[in-house]
C-alpha positions, 0 to 999 in steps of 0.5 A: 500500500505504501509504494502505491501511496508514494506514487500517487503523491508523486503524481500530484506534485506535477504542476499539470496534475496539481489542479485535478481536485479528484486526484488530490482528494484521492491522495489525501484519503490514501495518506490518511488510510496508510497512517491509520494502518501504521498506527494500528500496527505499532504499540502506540502511534508516534508523534510524527504520525499524529502531526502528519495525520493532522496535516492530512486532515487539514489538506482534506478539508481545504480540498473541499473549500470553494476555489477562488474565481479568476476575478477573486484571484486578481484582487488577491494578487493586487493586495499582495502587490500593494503589500510588497511594494509598500514594504519595499518603500519603507525598507529604503531608509534614504532621502526621507525628510521630516514634515512634522514632529508633534510634542509627544514624539509623533513624526511624519516624514516624506519622500518623492518616488519617481514612479509613485510621487510623494509619499508620507510616513507616520511613526508613532508609539501607541500605549496599547498591545498589538492585538488591541490595535490590530483588532480596531484597525482590521476587525472593526474597520467599518467603525472607523467613521465613528472615531476618526473625523477625517473619515465619513464611512468605511464599508466592506464590499466583499471579503475574499478568503481570510486576508483580502477585502474590497472596501469603499471609503468616503473621506470627510471634507476638510475644514473650510472645504479646502479639499472637497469630498473624496471617495476610494475603492480599495483592495486591502490585504492583512498579514501576520508574521510572528509579532509583525502585522502588515495592513496594505492596500491600493486602489482598484476597480469594482463594478458594483461601486461606480463613481458616486455623485458628489464625490471625486474618486481619488486613488491611493496606494501602495499604502500600508500600516506596519504594527510591531510590539515596542521592544522591551514593552509588549504592552505598547505598539509601534505603528508605521503608516505609509500613505500614498494618495492622489486626491485628483482635481485641481489642488496646489501641491502645498495644500495637498502636502499640508492636508495629508501630513495633518491627516496622519497626525490627526489619525494617531490622536484619534486612534489613541482616544478610541483605544483609551475608551 
C-alpha cells in the first residue's frame, strides 16, 4: 500500500496534475488510510504520525473549500502587490525628510518616488498591545467613521478568503472645504508574521461601486500600516503608516502636502482616544 501511496503523491506534485481536485482528494484519503494502518500496527502511534495525520486532515478539508474565481484571484494578487511594494518603500531608509514632529514624539516624514510621487510616513508609539490595535484597525474597520473625523464611512464590499477585502471609503471634507469630498475603492490585504502585522492596500476597480455623485474618486496606494510590539514593552505598539494618495482635481501641491501630513497626525490622536475608551 505504501509504494502505491508514494506514487500517487508523486503524481500530484506535477504542476499539470496539481489542479485535478479528484486526484488530490484521492491522495489525501490514501495518506490518511496508510497512517491509520501504521498506527494500528505499532504499540502506540508516534508523534510524527499524529502531526502528519493532522496535516492530512487539514489538506482534506481545504480540498473541499470553494476555489477562488479568476476575478477573486486578481484582487488577491493586487493586495499582495500593494503589500510588497509598500514594504519595499519603507525598507529604503534614504532621502526621507521630516514634515512634522508633534510634542509627544509623533513624526511624519516624506519622500518623492519617481514612479509613485510623494509619499508620507507616520511613526508613532501607541500605549496599547498589538492585538488591541490590530483588532480596531482590521476587525472593526467599518467603525472607523465613528472615531476618526477625517473619515465619513468605511464599508466592506466583499471579503475574499481570510486576508483580502474590497472596501469603499468616503473621506470627510476638510475644514473650510479646502479639499472637497473624496471617495476610494480599495483592495486591502492583512498579514501576520510572528509579532509583525502588515495592513496594505491600493486602489482598484469594482463594478458594483461606480463613481458616486458628489464625490471625486481619488486613488491611493501602495499604502500600508506596519504594527510591531515596542521592544522591551509588549504592552505598547509601534505603528508605521505609509500613505500614498492622489486626491485628483485641481489642488496646489502645498495644500495637498499640508492636508495629508495633518491627516496622519490627526489619525494617531484619534486612534489613541478610541483605544483609551
